[in-house]
GUVOKE-70156 format. One line per 3 residues: number of its first residue (from 0); their letters; for each residue x, y, z of N, C-alpha, C. Coordinates in steps of 0.2 Angstrom, whole numbers. Layout:
% GUVOKE-70156
NUM	a	X/Y/Z/X/Y/Z/X/Y/Z; ... .
END
This chain:
% GUVOKE-70156
0	mtr	-675/534/-204/-674/530/-209/-669/533/-214; -663/530/-216/-659/534/-220/-660/532/-228; -664/527/-229/-665/525/-236/-673/527/-237 .
3	ppt	-675/527/-244/-682/528/-245/-686/522/-242; -692/523/-240/-696/518/-237/-698/513/-243; -699/507/-241/-701/502/-246/-708/499/-244 .
6	lrd	-711/495/-249/-717/492/-247/-716/487/-241; -710/484/-241/-709/479/-235/-710/483/-229; -707/489/-228/-708/493/-222/-715/495/-221 .
9	vaa	-719/497/-226/-726/498/-225/-730/492/-222; -728/486/-225/-731/480/-223/-730/479/-215; -723/480/-213/-721/478/-207/-724/483/-202 .
12	asg	-725/490/-204/-727/495/-199/-735/494/-198; -738/491/-203/-746/490/-203/-748/483/-200; -742/478/-200/-744/472/-197/-747/467/-202 .
15	vai	-746/468/-209/-749/464/-214/-743/461/-218; -745/456/-222/-741/453/-227/-739/458/-233; -734/458/-236/-732/462/-242/-737/462/-247 .
18	sta	-740/456/-249/-745/456/-254/-751/460/-252; -753/459/-245/-759/463/-243/-758/470/-243; -752/473/-241/-750/480/-242/-751/482/-249 .
21	sra	-748/478/-254/-749/480/-261/-756/481/-263; -760/476/-261/-767/476/-263/-771/482/-260; -769/484/-254/-772/489/-250/-771/496/-254 .
24	ltk	-765/496/-257/-763/503/-260/-765/503/-267; -765/497/-270/-767/498/-278/-774/495/-279; -776/491/-275/-783/488/-277/-787/487/-270 .
27	pgr	-788/493/-267/-791/493/-260/-798/489/-259; -801/488/-265/-807/484/-264/-806/477/-263; -800/475/-263/-799/468/-262/-796/466/-255 .
30	vne	-796/471/-251/-795/470/-244/-800/474/-240; -801/472/-233/-806/475/-229/-804/482/-228; -809/486/-227/-808/494/-226/-803/495/-220 .
33	rta	-804/492/-215/-800/493/-209/-792/492/-210; -791/486/-214/-784/485/-216/-782/490/-221; -786/492/-226/-783/496/-231/-782/503/-227 .
36	trv	-786/505/-223/-785/512/-219/-778/511/-215; -777/506/-212/-771/505/-208/-765/505/-212; -765/502/-218/-759/502/-223/-758/509/-226 .
39	rea	-763/512/-228/-763/519/-230/-760/524/-225; -762/523/-219/-759/528/-214/-752/526/-213; -750/520/-213/-743/518/-212/-739/521/-218 .
42	are	-741/520/-224/-738/523/-230/-737/530/-229; -742/534/-227/-742/541/-226/-737/543/-221; -737/540/-215/-732/541/-210/-725/540/-212 .
45	lgy	-724/535/-216/-717/533/-218/-715/537/-224; -719/540/-227/-718/544/-233/-717/540/-239; -720/534/-239/-719/529/-245/-724/531/-251 .
48	aps	-721/531/-257/-724/532/-263/-722/526/-268; -727/523/-271/-726/517/-275/-722/520/-281; -717/516/-284/-713/518/-290/-717/517/-296 .
51	ptg	-716/521/-301/-720/519/-307/-719/512/-310; -713/509/-309/-712/502/-311/-716/498/-307; -717/499/-301/-721/495/-296/-728/495/-298 .
54	ral	-730/501/-300/-737/502/-302/-739/499/-308; -734/499/-313/-735/495/-319/-735/488/-318; -731/485/-314/-731/478/-313/-738/476/-309 .
57	ssg	-740/480/-305/-746/478/-301/-753/479/-306; -753/484/-310/-759/486/-314/-758/484/-321; -752/482/-323/-752/481/-330/-752/487/-335 .
60	rtr	-752/493/-331/-752/500/-335/-746/504/-333; -743/508/-337/-738/513/-336/-740/520/-335; -746/521/-338/-749/527/-339/-745/532/-343 .
63	mva	-741/529/-348/-737/533/-352/-740/531/-359; -740/536/-364/-742/536/-371/-737/539/-375; -735/535/-381/-731/538/-385/-734/542/-391 .
66	llv	-731/548/-392/-734/552/-398/-728/553/-403; -729/550/-409/-724/550/-414/-726/555/-419; -721/559/-421/-722/564/-427/-716/563/-431 .
69	pdv	-717/565/-438/-712/564/-443/-706/569/-442; -707/575/-439/-702/580/-438/-704/585/-432; -701/584/-427/-703/588/-421/-701/596/-422 .
72	tnp	-697/598/-427/-696/605/-428/-701/608/-433; -706/604/-436/-711/607/-440/-717/609/-436; -718/616/-436/-723/619/-432/-730/616/-433 .
75	yff	-731/612/-439/-738/609/-440/-739/605/-434; -734/601/-431/-736/597/-426/-736/600/-419; -735/606/-418/-735/609/-411/-742/609/-408 .
78	giv	-747/611/-412/-754/611/-410/-756/604/-408; -754/599/-412/-756/592/-411/-753/590/-404; -747/591/-403/-743/590/-397/-747/593/-391 .
81	rgt	-748/599/-392/-752/603/-386/-758/600/-384; -762/598/-390/-769/595/-389/-769/588/-386; -764/584/-388/-764/577/-385/-761/578/-378 .
84	aar	-756/582/-377/-753/582/-370/-758/584/-365; -762/590/-367/-767/592/-362/-772/587/-360; -775/584/-365/-780/579/-364/-777/573/-360 .
87	lra	-771/570/-362/-768/565/-358/-767/567/-351; -764/573/-350/-763/575/-343/-769/576/-339; -774/578/-342/-781/578/-338/-783/571/-335 .
90	dgy	-781/566/-339/-783/559/-337/-777/556/-333; -772/559/-331/-767/556/-327/-761/552/-331; -761/554/-338/-756/551/-342/-750/555/-344 .
93	vhv	-745/553/-345/-739/556/-347/-737/554/-355; -736/559/-359/-734/557/-366/-727/558/-367; -724/553/-371/-717/553/-373/-717/555/-381 .
96	lvd	-714/561/-382/-714/563/-389/-708/560/-392; -709/558/-398/-704/554/-402/-703/557/-409; -697/559/-411/-696/562/-418/-694/556/-423 .
99	aee	-698/555/-428/-697/549/-432/-692/551/-438; -690/558/-438/-685/560/-443/-687/559/-450; -694/559/-452/-696/558/-459/-693/551/-461 .
102	sve	-693/546/-457/-690/540/-459/-694/534/-457; -696/530/-461/-700/524/-460/-696/519/-455; -689/518/-456/-685/514/-452/-685/517/-444 .
105	aee	-684/524/-444/-684/527/-437/-690/526/-433; -696/527/-437/-702/526/-434/-703/519/-431; -702/514/-435/-702/507/-433/-698/505/-427 .
108	ral	-692/508/-427/-687/507/-422/-690/510/-415; -693/516/-416/-695/519/-410/-701/515/-407; -706/512/-411/-711/508/-409/-709/502/-406 .
111	ral	-704/499/-409/-701/493/-405/-698/494/-398; -695/500/-398/-692/501/-392/-697/503/-386; -702/507/-388/-707/509/-384/-712/504/-382 .
114	rpt	-713/499/-386/-719/494/-385/-719/492/-378; -714/490/-374/-714/487/-367/-716/492/-362; -715/499/-364/-715/504/-359/-721/509/-359 .
117	vdg	-725/508/-364/-731/513/-365/-737/509/-366; -743/512/-364/-749/509/-364/-752/509/-371; -750/514/-375/-753/515/-382/-749/520/-385 .
120	avl	-751/522/-392/-748/527/-396/-752/531/-400; -750/537/-401/-754/541/-406/-748/543/-411; -750/541/-418/-746/542/-423/-748/547/-428 .
123	aas	-745/553/-428/-747/559/-432/-743/558/-439; -747/558/-444/-745/558/-451/-739/553/-452; -741/547/-450/-736/541/-450/-734/540/-457 .
126	rld	-728/539/-458/-725/537/-465/-725/529/-466; -728/525/-462/-728/518/-462/-733/516/-467; -733/511/-471/-738/509/-476/-743/505/-472 .
129	ddr	-749/503/-476/-755/501/-473/-753/494/-469; -749/490/-472/-748/483/-469/-744/484/-462; -739/489/-462/-735/490/-456/-740/493/-451 .
132	lts	-744/497/-453/-748/501/-448/-753/496/-445; -756/491/-449/-761/486/-447/-757/481/-442; -751/480/-444/-747/475/-439/-746/478/-433 .
135	wsh	-744/484/-432/-743/488/-426/-749/489/-422; -755/490/-426/-761/491/-422/-763/485/-418; -761/479/-420/-762/473/-416/-757/472/-410 .
138	efp	-752/476/-410/-747/475/-405/-750/479/-398; -752/485/-399/-755/489/-394/-760/494/-396; -764/497/-391/-769/502/-394/-765/508/-397 .
141	mvt	-768/510/-403/-765/515/-407/-771/519/-410; -769/525/-411/-774/530/-415/-769/534/-419; -772/535/-425/-768/539/-430/-771/546/-431 .
144	vnr	-767/551/-434/-769/557/-436/-767/558/-443; -772/560/-447/-770/560/-454/-766/555/-458; -768/549/-455/-766/542/-459/-771/537/-457 .
147	pvp	-776/536/-461/-781/531/-459/-778/524/-460; -781/520/-456/-779/513/-456/-786/509/-456; -787/504/-460/-793/500/-460/-795/497/-453 .
150	dqs	-801/498/-451/-804/496/-445/-800/498/-439; -797/504/-439/-794/507/-433/-796/514/-432; -796/517/-426/-798/523/-425/-793/529/-427 .
153	gvl	-796/534/-429/-791/540/-431/-794/546/-432; -790/551/-433/-792/558/-434/-790/560/-441; -795/563/-445/-793/566/-451/-794/573/-452 .
156	vdt	-789/577/-453/-790/584/-454/-790/585/-462; -796/588/-464/-797/589/-471/-793/594/-475; -786/593/-475/-782/598/-479/-783/597/-486 .
159	agg	-785/591/-488/-786/589/-495/-792/594/-498; -798/594/-494/-803/598/-496/-801/605/-496; -797/607/-491/-794/614/-491/-790/616/-497 .
162	tgq	-787/611/-500/-783/612/-506/-787/613/-512; -793/610/-512/-798/611/-517/-800/618/-517; -802/620/-510/-804/627/-510/-799/632/-512 .
165	ala	-792/631/-511/-787/635/-513/-786/635/-521; -787/630/-524/-787/630/-531/-793/634/-534; -799/633/-531/-804/637/-533/-803/645/-532 .
168	hla	-800/646/-527/-798/653/-526/-793/656/-531; -788/652/-533/-784/654/-538/-787/654/-545; -792/650/-546/-795/650/-553/-800/656/-553 .
171	slg	-802/658/-547/-807/664/-547/-803/671/-549; -796/670/-548/-791/676/-549/-789/675/-556; -791/671/-560/-789/670/-567/-783/665/-568 .
174	hrr	-780/662/-563/-775/657/-564/-777/651/-568; -774/649/-573/-776/643/-577/-771/638/-577; -765/639/-575/-759/634/-575/-756/635/-568 .
177	vay	-757/630/-564/-755/631/-557/-750/625/-555; -745/626/-551/-741/620/-549/-743/618/-542; -742/612/-541/-742/609/-534/-736/606/-532 .
180	agg	-733/610/-527/-726/607/-524/-727/602/-519; -727/596/-520/-729/591/-516/-724/589/-510; -727/585/-506/-723/583/-500/-720/576/-500 .
183	pra	-718/573/-495/-714/567/-495/-718/561/-499; -714/557/-502/-717/552/-506/-721/547/-502; -719/546/-496/-723/542/-491/-729/545/-488 .
186	sws	-730/551/-489/-736/555/-486/-743/553/-489; -747/550/-484/-754/549/-487/-757/555/-488; -756/560/-484/-760/567/-485/-758/569/-492 .
189	drr	-752/569/-494/-749/571/-501/-753/568/-506; -754/561/-506/-757/557/-511/-764/559/-512; -767/560/-506/-774/562/-506/-775/569/-509 .
192	rra	-771/574/-507/-772/580/-510/-771/580/-518; -766/576/-520/-765/576/-528/-771/573/-531; -775/568/-528/-781/566/-531/-786/571/-531 .
195	vlr	-787/575/-525/-792/580/-525/-791/585/-530; -784/587/-531/-782/592/-536/-784/590/-543; -783/584/-545/-785/581/-551/-792/582/-553 .
198	taa	-796/580/-548/-803/581/-549/-806/588/-549; -803/593/-545/-805/600/-545/-802/603/-551; -797/601/-553/-794/605/-559/-798/604/-565 .
201	krl	-801/598/-566/-806/596/-572/-812/600/-571; -814/601/-565/-821/605/-564/-820/612/-565; -814/615/-563/-812/622/-564/-809/624/-570 .
204	gve	-807/619/-575/-804/621/-581/-797/624/-580; -794/621/-575/-787/623/-573/-782/617/-574; -776/619/-577/-771/614/-577/-766/614/-571 .
207	vvg	-766/608/-568/-761/607/-562/-755/603/-564; -749/606/-562/-743/603/-564/-740/601/-557; -740/594/-556/-737/591/-550/-729/591/-550 .
210	lgp	-727/594/-545/-719/594/-544/-717/590/-537; -711/589/-537/-709/585/-531/-708/578/-532; -707/574/-526/-708/576/-519/-703/581/-516 .
213	fvp	-705/585/-511/-700/589/-508/-701/588/-500; -696/588/-496/-696/588/-489/-699/594/-486; -704/593/-482/-707/599/-480/-703/604/-475 .
216	rre	-698/607/-477/-694/611/-473/-693/618/-477; -691/623/-474/-690/629/-477/-684/629/-482; -679/626/-480/-673/626/-484/-674/622/-491 .
219	dga	-679/618/-491/-681/614/-497/-685/619/-502; -687/624/-499/-692/629/-503/-688/632/-509; -681/632/-509/-677/635/-514/-678/631/-521 .
222	aaa	-677/624/-520/-677/619/-525/-684/619/-528; -689/620/-523/-696/620/-526/-698/626/-530; -695/632/-528/-697/638/-531/-693/638/-538 .
225	dav	-687/635/-539/-684/635/-545/-688/630/-550; -691/624/-547/-695/620/-551/-701/623/-553; -704/627/-549/-710/631/-551/-709/636/-556 .
228	lha	-704/640/-556/-702/644/-562/-701/641/-568; -698/635/-568/-697/631/-574/-703/628/-577; -708/627/-573/-714/624/-575/-719/629/-579 .
231	evt	-717/636/-579/-721/641/-582/-728/641/-580; -729/642/-573/-735/643/-570/-736/650/-568; -742/652/-566/-743/658/-562/-745/658/-555 .
234	avl	-745/652/-552/-747/651/-545/-744/644/-543; -743/644/-536/-741/637/-534/-744/636/-527; -746/630/-526/-749/627/-520/-744/623/-517 .
237	afd	-741/625/-511/-736/621/-507/-739/616/-502; -735/611/-501/-738/605/-497/-739/608/-490; -735/612/-488/-736/615/-481/-733/622/-481 .
240	dll	-734/626/-475/-732/633/-474/-724/633/-474; -721/628/-471/-713/629/-471/-710/629/-478; -713/624/-483/-711/624/-490/-713/631/-493 .
243	afg	-719/633/-491/-721/640/-494/-716/645/-492; -714/645/-486/-710/651/-483/-703/651/-488; -701/645/-489/-694/644/-493/-695/646/-500 .
246	ild	-701/645/-503/-703/647/-510/-703/655/-510; -706/658/-505/-706/665/-505/-699/668/-504; -695/665/-500/-688/667/-499/-684/667/-506 .
249	rla	-685/661/-510/-681/660/-516/-684/665/-521; -691/666/-522/-694/670/-527/-691/678/-526; -691/679/-519/-688/686/-518/-681/687/-520 .
252	erg	-677/682/-519/-670/682/-521/-669/682/-529; -674/679/-532/-674/680/-540/-677/686/-542; -680/690/-538/-683/696/-540/-690/695/-543 .
255	vdv	-693/689/-541/-700/688/-544/-705/691/-539; -709/695/-541/-714/699/-537/-720/694/-535; -722/694/-529/-727/690/-526/-732/695/-523 .
258	pga	-738/695/-525/-742/691/-530/-742/693/-537; -738/699/-539/-739/702/-545/-737/697/-551; -732/693/-550/-730/689/-555/-731/681/-553 .
261	msv	-732/680/-547/-733/673/-545/-737/673/-538; -742/669/-538/-746/668/-532/-744/662/-528; -744/662/-521/-741/657/-517/-746/655/-512 .
264	vgc	-748/649/-511/-753/647/-506/-749/641/-502; -750/642/-495/-747/637/-491/-752/632/-488; -751/629/-483/-756/624/-480/-754/623/-472 .
267	ddv	-758/624/-468/-758/623/-460/-759/629/-456; -757/635/-459/-758/642/-455/-754/641/-449; -748/639/-449/-743/639/-443/-741/646/-441 .
270	fga	-738/646/-435/-736/652/-433/-731/655/-438; -732/662/-439/-727/665/-444/-730/666/-451; -736/663/-452/-739/663/-459/-742/670/-460 .
273	dlv	-744/674/-455/-746/680/-456/-740/686/-455; -734/683/-453/-729/688/-452/-724/689/-458; -724/683/-462/-720/684/-468/-722/690/-473 .
276	rpg	-718/692/-477/-721/697/-482/-720/695/-489; -725/695/-493/-732/696/-491/-735/691/-486; -740/692/-482/-743/687/-478/-746/681/-482 .
279	ltt	-745/675/-480/-746/669/-484/-753/667/-484; -756/667/-490/-763/664/-490/-762/656/-489; -766/653/-485/-765/646/-483/-771/643/-480 .
282	iaa	-771/637/-479/-776/633/-477/-776/632/-469; -781/634/-465/-780/634/-458/-783/627/-456; -779/624/-451/-782/617/-449/-782/618/-441 .
285	ple	-787/614/-438/-788/614/-431/-784/609/-428; -777/611/-427/-772/605/-426/-773/604/-418; -774/609/-414/-775/607/-407/-781/603/-405 .
288	rag	-786/604/-409/-792/600/-408/-791/593/-411; -787/592/-416/-785/586/-419/-781/582/-413; -776/585/-410/-773/581/-405/-777/579/-399 .
291	haa	-782/584/-397/-787/582/-392/-791/576/-393; -793/576/-400/-798/571/-402/-794/564/-402; -788/564/-404/-784/558/-405/-783/555/-398 .
294	adl	-781/560/-393/-780/557/-386/-787/554/-383; -793/558/-385/-799/555/-383/-800/548/-385; -799/547/-392/-800/540/-395/-795/535/-392 .
297	lla	-789/537/-390/-785/532/-387/-787/531/-380; -789/536/-376/-791/534/-369/-797/530/-369; -802/531/-374/-807/526/-375/-805/519/-376 .
300	rld	-800/518/-380/-798/511/-381/-794/508/-375; -791/513/-371/-788/510/-365/-793/509/-359; -799/511/-360/-804/510/-355/-806/502/-356 .
303	pth	-806/498/-351/-808/491/-351/-815/490/-353; -819/495/-351/-826/495/-353/-828/497/-360; -823/499/-364/-824/502/-370/-827/496/-375 .
306	pgg	-833/498/-378/-836/492/-382/-832/490/-388; -827/494/-390/-823/492/-396/-825/495/-402; -822/493/-408/-824/496/-414/-820/502/-416 .
309	svt	-820/504/-422/-816/510/-424/-820/516/-425; -817/521/-424/-821/528/-425/-816/533/-428; -819/536/-433/-815/541/-437/-818/548/-436 .
312	vel	-814/553/-433/-816/560/-432/-813/564/-438; -817/567/-441/-815/572/-447/-816/579/-445; -811/583/-446/-811/590/-444/-810/594/-450 .
315	pth	-814/599/-451/-814/603/-457/-808/608/-457; -807/611/-463/-802/616/-464/-805/622/-467; -801/628/-468/-804/633/-471/-798/638/-474 .
318	lvv	-799/641/-480/-794/645/-483/-794/652/-479; -788/654/-478/-786/661/-475/-783/665/-481; -786/670/-483/-783/674/-489/-779/679/-486 .
321	rgs	-773/680/-488/-768/685/-486/-765/688/-493; -760/691/-492/-757/695/-498/-753/691/-503; -752/685/-502/-748/681/-507/-751/679/-513 .
324	tgq	-758/680/-513/-761/678/-519/-765/684/-522; -765/684/-529/-768/690/-532/-770/688/-539; -772/693/-543/-774/692/-550/-768/688/-554 .
327	apl	-770/684/-559/-765/681/-563/-762/686/-567; -755/686/-568/-752/690/-572/-753/689/-580; -752/694/-584/-754/694/-591/-748/690/-594 .
330	rvv	-742/689/-591/-736/686/-594/-734/681/-589; -732/675/-591/-729/670/-587/-722/672/-585; -720/672/-579/-713/673/-577/-709/667/-578 .
333	r	-702/668/-580/-698/662/-580/-692/663/-576 .
END
């Protein structure tokens, strides 16, 4: 045979109708065992393998799952991708990684394009608002990471609680005026951290100066550092480690000693946080576990026997103290 074998060839070789051959290969319980065995043997001898498209048409499933992240270059999402991919692969699914480019419009375009070809989606740190997320959750099975949606399953990494820990750490070192270099305006996590900081600041007797929004990229750290110095503070909490890396770069350019004149705290404990100089004090998050848990929740929703209902998995964070934080200086640097 000079062409790839087809289902028609398998049916002819086993002496059954095409529809019977299809059922024997995809739903063997719906034909008698002798017929199913004969069809499988014919398929094996011919080297026939059903196409993904054919499997999708017969089962209604593509066994593909979309994983959308705001920025594929941000190492925060590497652990989430690894955890999600490993869990899906173990269950016979393939994930499609999509970069939403920190854009609400790009995220919705991707969801529209992927809707006919995937069984469900994991949305990590989605920038969509509640109404849009709720609308999409009615279109296909969906699980979120760090972006809760009412009555939908999701995973929450408690970086806000870690931010409170970080502020308490700075207060213990004598810092009384601290900047928060915030993340994207559409970030739910950023809004939650600002709220936690307001409460923690009152309890600790610390003044928190909110700055931003900043795009969570190293190159945006220069503008953040300049704003921090203008705010006349002795420490800064950055939205994430990438922004903190950029702040450290700019402070070094301007001759500001860290931590002697300014303490810096990041968030996520991504690769490189212990390699910059000084090592970055940051909030460690179990990102691979978050990806694994998100995939588990989605697989449960894809299971036809799943009882339904929403589940929220909350994962703790902890502060990792390194060399970028120290005692508050006697004089504020400008």
